[in-house]
C-alpha positions in Angstrom: -19.3 5.7 -7.0 -16.5 6.9 -9.4 -15.2 5.8 -12.8 -15.5 2.2 -13.9 -12.7 -0.1 -14.5 -12.3 -1.7 -18.0 -14.6 -4.3 -18.8 -13.7 -7.6 -20.4 -16.5 -9.7 -22.1 -17.6 -12.7 -20.4 -19.8 -15.2 -21.8 -23.2 -15.9 -20.1 -22.5 -19.7 -19.8 -19.7 -18.7 -17.3 -22.7 -18.1 -14.8 -22.9 -21.9 -14.1 -19.2 -22.1 -13.4 -19.3 -19.2 -11.1 -21.6 -20.8 -8.4 -20.3 -21.4 -5.1 -17.5 -18.6 -4.8 -17.1 -19.2 -1.2 -18.5 -17.8 2.1 -18.5 -14.0 2.3 -16.0 -12.5 4.9 -17.1 -10.1 7.5 -16.0 -6.2 7.1 -13.0 -5.7 9.5 -14.7 -2.6 11.3 -17.4 0.1 10.8 -16.3 1.6 7.5 -15.8 5.5 7.0 -14.6 5.8 3.4 -13.6 8.3 0.9 -12.7 8.4 -2.7 -11.2 10.9 -5.3 -8.4 12.1 -3.6 -4.6 12.1 -4.4 -2.9 10.6 -1.8 -0.3 12.9 -1.1 1.3 13.0 2.4 -0.6 16.2 3.2 -3.8 14.7 2.0 -3.6 11.7 3.6 -2.8 13.4 7.0 -5.7 15.6 6.3 -8.1 12.3 5.8 -6.8 10.7 8.9 -7.4 14.0 10.7 -10.9 14.1 9.3 -11.9 10.9 10.6 -11.6 8.3 7.8 -10.4 4.9 8.4 -10.4 3.7 4.7 -9.0 5.5 1.8 -8.7 4.7 -2.0 -5.6 4.3 -3.8 -2.8 2.3 -5.4 -0.9 -0.3 -3.6 2.4 1.7 -3.4 0.6 4.0 -1.1 0.4 1.6 1.8 3.4 2.7 3.8 2.0 6.4 3.7 -1.5 5.0 5.0 0.1 2.8 7.9 2.0 6.1 9.1 -1.3 7.7 9.5 -3.6 4.8 10.5 -5.6 4.3 7.4 -6.5 1.0 5.5 -6.0 1.3 1.7 -8.8 0.3 -0.9 -6.7 -0.8 -4.1 -8.5 -0.3 -7.3 -8.2 -3.0 -9.6 -4.6 -4.3 -8.7 -5.0 -7.7 -10.7 -5.0 -11.1 -9.1 -1.3 -11.1 -9.7 -0.2 -8.2 -7.5 -3.1 -9.3 -4.8 -1.3 -12.6 -4.7 1.8 -10.6 -3.2 -0.5 -8.6 -0.6 -1.9 -11.6 1.3 -1.9 -10.8 4.9 -1.1 -7.2 4.6 -2.3 -5.3 7.6 -2.4 -2.1 5.6 -4.6 -3.4 2.9 -8.5 -3.2 3.3 -9.1 -4.8 -0.1 -9.7 -4.5 -3.6 -12.2 -2.4 -5.6 -13.4 -4.8 -8.3 -16.0 -3.2 -10.2 -18.3 0.1 -9.8 -21.9 -0.1 -10.8 -22.5 -3.0 -13.0 -25.5 -2.6 -15.0 -25.7 -5.4 -17.7 -25.6 -8.9 -17.4 -21.9 -9.3 -19.1 -20.6 -6.8 -16.2 -22.3 -9.1 -13.5 -20.7 -11.9 -14.8 -17.5 -10.1 -15.4 -17.8 -9.0 -11.7 -18.3 -12.6 -10.4 -15.4 -13.8 -12.3 -13.1 -11.2 -10.8 -14.3 -11.7 -7.7 -13.4 -15.3 -7.6 -10.2 -14.5 -9.1 -9.4 -12.1 -6.3 -10.4 -14.3 -3.7 -8.1 -17.4 -5.0 -5.4 -15.1 -5.2 -5.7 -13.4 -1.7 -8.4 -15.0 0.6 -7.3 -12.6 3.5 -8.9 -9.5 2.1 -12.3 -8.3 0.9 -13.6 -7.6 -2.7 -15.8 -4.5 -3.6 -18.2 -4.4 -6.0 -20.6 -1.5 -5.9 -24.3 -1.0 -7.1 -26.0 1.9 -8.4 -29.4 2.8 -6.8 -31.5 0.6 -9.4 -32.6 -1.9 -6.5 -35.8 -4.1 -6.9 -35.1 -7.6 -8.3 -31.6 -6.5 -9.7 -30.6 -6.5 -6.2 -31.2 -10.3 -6.0 -29.9 -11.2 -9.5 -26.5 -9.3 -8.3 -26.5 -11.1 -4.9 -27.2 -14.4 -6.8 -24.4 -14.0 -9.6 -21.5 -11.9 -7.9 -21.9 -13.6 -4.4 -20.4 -10.4 -2.9 -18.6 -10.0 0.4 -21.0 -7.3 1.5 -23.8 -5.2 -0.3 -22.9 -1.6 -1.2 -24.7 0.8 -3.3 -24.8 4.7 -4.3 -27.7 6.7 -4.0 -27.5 10.5 -3.9 -30.5 12.0 -2.9 -29.7 15.5 -3.0 -27.9 15.2 -6.4 -29.9 12.8 -8.3 -33.0 12.4 -6.1 -35.1 14.7 -8.4 -34.6 12.5 -11.4 -35.6 9.5 -9.6 -38.8 11.2 -8.3 -39.5 12.3 -12.0 -39.6 9.0 -13.1 -41.1 7.0 -10.4 -43.2 10.1 -8.1 -41.3 8.9 -5.1 -38.0 10.4 -3.3 -35.4 7.9 -3.4 -33.8 7.9 0.1 -36.3 5.5 1.9 -37.2 3.5 -0.8 -33.7 2.4 -1.5 -32.7 2.1 2.5 -35.7 -0.2 2.7 -34.9 -2.6 -0.1 -31.2 -2.7 0.5 -31.6 -3.2 4.1 -34.0 -6.1 3.7 -31.7 -7.5 0.9 -28.6 -7.2 3.0 -30.3 -9.0 5.8 -31.9 -12.0 3.7 -28.4 -12.5 2.5 -26.7 -12.3 5.7 -24.5 -9.6 4.5 -23.2 -6.2 5.9 -24.5 -2.7 4.3 -22.5 0.1 3.3 -23.9 3.1 1.6 -22.6 6.0 -0.5 -23.4 9.7 0.5 -22.9 12.9 -1.1 -20.7 15.1 0.8 -21.9 18.3 -0.7 -25.8 18.4 -1.4 -25.7 21.1 -4.3 -27.2 19.7 -7.4 -24.9 19.4 -10.2 -25.7 22.5 -12.8 -24.4 21.8 -16.3 -21.7 24.2 -17.2 -20.8 24.9 -13.6 -18.0 22.6 -12.8 -16.8 24.5 -9.7 -20.4 24.7 -8.1 -20.0 21.7 -5.9 -16.7 23.1 -4.2 -18.9 25.8 -2.7 -20.5 24.8 0.5 -24.0 25.4 0.6 -25.6 27.1 3.8 -28.2 24.3 4.4 -25.2 21.5 3.6 -24.7 20.5 7.4 -28.3 19.3 8.4 -28.9 18.0 5.0 -25.7 15.5 5.1 -26.3 14.9 8.7 -30.1 13.8 8.0 -28.6 11.5 5.3 -26.0 9.8 7.7 -28.5 9.4 10.6 -31.3 8.1 8.5 -28.9 5.7 7.0 -27.6 4.4 10.3 -31.0 3.8 11.3 -31.1 1.4 8.8 -28.5 -0.8 9.9 -25.5 0.5 7.8 -22.2 -1.1 8.8 -20.1 1.8 6.7 -20.7 5.3 5.2 -18.8 5.9 2.1 -18.4 9.5 1.3 -18.5 10.8 -2.1 -16.5 12.5 -3.5 -13.2 13.3 -1.4 -11.9 15.7 -3.6 -14.7 18.2 -2.6 -13.6 18.1 1.0 -10.4 20.4 0.0 -10.4 23.9 -1.2 -9.6 23.9 -5.0 -7.0 26.5 -4.7 -5.3 26.0 -1.4 -5.7 22.4 -0.9 -6.8 23.1 2.7 -9.7 21.4 4.2 -12.9 23.5 3.1 -16.1 24.0 4.8 -17.6 20.9 3.5 -14.4 18.9 4.9 -15.2 20.5 8.5 -18.7 19.4 8.3 -17.8 15.8 7.2 -15.3 15.7 9.8 -17.7 16.7 12.5 -19.8 13.9 11.3 -17.0 11.2 11.4 -16.1 12.2 14.6 -19.4 10.9 15.9 -19.1 7.8 13.5 -15.5 6.9 15.0 -17.5 6.4 18.3 -20.7 5.3 17.2 -19.3 2.9 14.6 -17.9 0.4 17.0 -21.0 0.3 18.8 -23.4 0.0 15.7 -21.1 -2.5 14.1 -22.0 -5.1 16.5 -25.6 -4.8 16.3 -28.2 -6.9 14.2 -30.9 -4.7 12.8 -34.4 -5.8 13.9 -36.8 -3.3 12.4 -37.1 0.3 10.9 -40.3 2.2 11.5 -41.7 6.0 10.8 -44.0 8.2 12.2 -46.0 10.3 10.1 -45.7 11.1 7.1 -44.6 7.5 6.5 -42.7 7.3 2.9 -43.9 5.1 0.5 -42.8 1.5 0.7 -41.8 1.9 4.5 -43.2 0.8 7.8 -44.9 2.3 11.0 -44.9 0.5 14.2 -47.8 -1.8 14.9 -49.8 -0.9 18.0 -48.2 -3.7 19.9 -44.7 -3.1 19.2 -42.4 -2.9 22.0 -41.3 0.5 21.2 -43.6 3.4 20.1 -42.2 6.7 18.6 -44.1 9.7 19.1 -43.4 12.7 17.3 -43.6 13.9 13.8 -40.9 13.4 11.0 -39.1 10.2 13.0 -37.5 7.3 11.7 -36.5 4.6 14.2 -34.3 1.7 13.9 -34.4 -1.3 16.5 -31.3 -3.4 17.2 -30.0 -6.2 19.3 -26.4 -7.0 20.5 -24.8 -10.4 20.6 -25.9 -10.3 24.6 -29.6 -9.8 23.7 -29.7 -6.3 24.7 -31.9 -3.9 23.0 -31.1 -0.7 21.0 -32.9 2.2 19.2 -31.6 4.8 17.0 -33.9 7.6 16.5 -33.4 10.2 13.7 -35.1 13.2 12.7 -36.0 13.2 8.9 -36.6 16.9 8.8 -33.4 18.8 7.9 -34.9 21.9 8.4 -36.6 22.0 12.0 -35.9 20.4 15.3 -38.0 17.6 16.6 -38.9 16.3 19.9 -39.0 12.7 20.2 -40.7 10.4 22.7 -40.2 6.7 23.1 -42.9 5.0 24.7 -42.2 1.3 25.6 -45.1 -1.2 25.8 -44.0 -4.3 27.7 -45.6 -7.3 29.1 -44.5 -9.2 32.3 -41.0 -7.1 31.6 -40.4 -3.4 32.5 -37.4 -1.2 31.8 -34.5 -1.0 34.1 -32.7 1.6 32.4 -32.5 3.7 29.1 -29.3 5.1 28.4 -28.0 7.8 25.6 -24.8 7.2 23.8 -22.6 10.2 24.0 -21.2 10.9 20.6 -18.5 13.4 22.3 -17.2 10.8 25.1 -18.2 7.4 23.9 -19.9 7.0 27.1 -23.8 5.8 28.0 -25.7 8.5 30.4 -28.9 7.4 31.8 -32.1 8.9 30.5 -35.0 10.1 33.0 -38.2 7.7 32.6 -41.5 9.3 32.9 -44.7 7.1 33.1 -47.4 7.3 30.4 -50.6 7.8 32.5 -53.4 5.8 31.6 -55.8 8.2 30.2 -58.4 5.9 28.9 -62.1 6.0 29.9 -62.5 2.8 31.9 -66.3 3.4 32.5 -66.9 3.2 28.9 -64.4 0.6 27.7 -65.7 -2.1 30.3 -69.4 -1.0 29.8 -70.7 -4.0 27.9 -73.6 -2.0 26.5 -70.8 -0.1 24.6 -69.8 -2.9 22.9 -71.4 -3.9 19.4 -73.0 -7.3 19.0 -70.4 -8.2 16.4 -67.7 -7.9 18.8 -69.3 -9.5 21.7 -70.0 -12.5 19.3 -66.0 -12.7 18.5 -65.2 -12.7 22.4 -67.8 -14.5 23.8 -66.4 -16.8 26.5 -67.3 -20.4 26.8 -70.8 -19.5 25.1 -71.4 -17.6 28.2 -72.6 -14.1 28.6 -69.7 -11.7 28.5 -68.6 -10.1 31.8 -66.6 -7.1 32.7 -64.0 -9.5 34.3 -63.9 -11.5 31.2 -63.7 -8.3 29.0 -60.3 -7.3 31.2 -59.0 -10.5 30.4 -59.5 -10.4 26.6 -57.7 -6.8 26.9 -54.6 -8.3 28.5 -54.5 -11.4 25.9 -54.6 -9.0 23.1 -53.1 -5.9 23.8 -50.5 -4.1 25.9 -52.6 -1.5 27.9 -51.0 1.3 29.6 -49.6 2.8 31.8 -46.3 3.0 29.8 -43.1 4.2 30.5 -41.1 6.9 28.1 -38.1 8.8 27.6 -38.1 12.3 25.7 -35.2 13.8 23.9 -34.7 16.6 21.5 -33.2 16.4 17.9 -31.6 19.1 16.2 -32.5 19.3 12.4 -31.4 16.0 10.8 -29.8 14.6 13.7 -30.1 11.2 15.6 -29.4 9.5 18.8 -28.5 5.9 19.7 -30.1 4.6 23.1 -29.8 1.4 24.7 -32.4 0.0 26.6 -32.1 -2.4 29.5 -35.0 -4.6 30.7 -35.8 -6.6 33.7 -38.6 -9.2 34.9 -41.8 -7.1 35.9 -44.3 -8.1 38.2 -46.7 -11.0 37.4 -50.1 -10.0 36.8 -53.0 -11.9 38.2 -55.7 -13.6 36.0 -58.2 -10.7 36.1 -61.4 -13.1 35.8 -60.4 -14.2 39.3 
């Protein structure tokens, strides 16, 4: 994120006293946030027009934020001021600390979180992590007990540094770890993403005010990959780069971010209600990531795809499919492998209107060579020994039963869609009971 607040030394013995900080509260809505913008009226109006719902600034900017429908995250106001802001509908919460990296800072953050909660239990506290991840996340969660898990990891700015030290690009490694930790802790996840993907170059302070020609698909890839991992908020860094340095008007970077924010304004309320149930990749599968098992209910077919699966409180299923390539369009096919259920409908969320639109379902034909797979002569003896039924010789009918028992054989149903470079789509899948299947041994 940005500059850290002033630190106070906190003795390590305070960790015992800081246990039981209280239950974390939920985020109020899907968060679309930025930092680093002076909150003049012109800038606040512009941020609202760009689709942000939360901004960063001092408490005296509440009325201005209210005028344009924005919530205010207040940096380090102190518990005394926070006490006077109880229940203020224009306040999102309090930025407590950015990127703690030592034990002293962890305990400092925990003490401050407790103090703010005691002063104002109606608003959230915000402590942001850097991309260190690993068991550091658990230490942070155990010590600070935050309201939600947030981290920054800028793959286009600093990804090369991480890759130099570890041999792996950071994007999916970090998403995997933080998603898993957030789910285990029962916390929402928010992620910082860079608005401008040009790498910083020493001695070139104006470089990042220039929008690179490939910026739009790169930031889109960042965002839709992050959404597939179940993020409940996108935090854009840094807001000042959304404006022309000379005129103060929204620049090309700002227009690109605004285009994505318009989609997030419609997608966010839907995604906010969903529980992440899995994330899977097609080839190439990044290190530390997962690919689907052969019996998973949805099978992505295509190159450079990542899918996130979700459920809503009504137990309906959703799939976010994203194109990991920011350079090339990809065709995605999603095949559904179901037992005693079938697809009633697959709908695509229209990010321009907020409506659900039906997608055509196509059958996936059974192309297996049945004469081969049900010919007992083709089965190795060791396999026959595994599946011999009641110590009798295996029959073709019994082999068909074991296939039914252990696998999800075709035919399947599938939908197809095209994904622009770095783009993603959200699908809602409605299931219904299928036809019962008689025991093939009879």
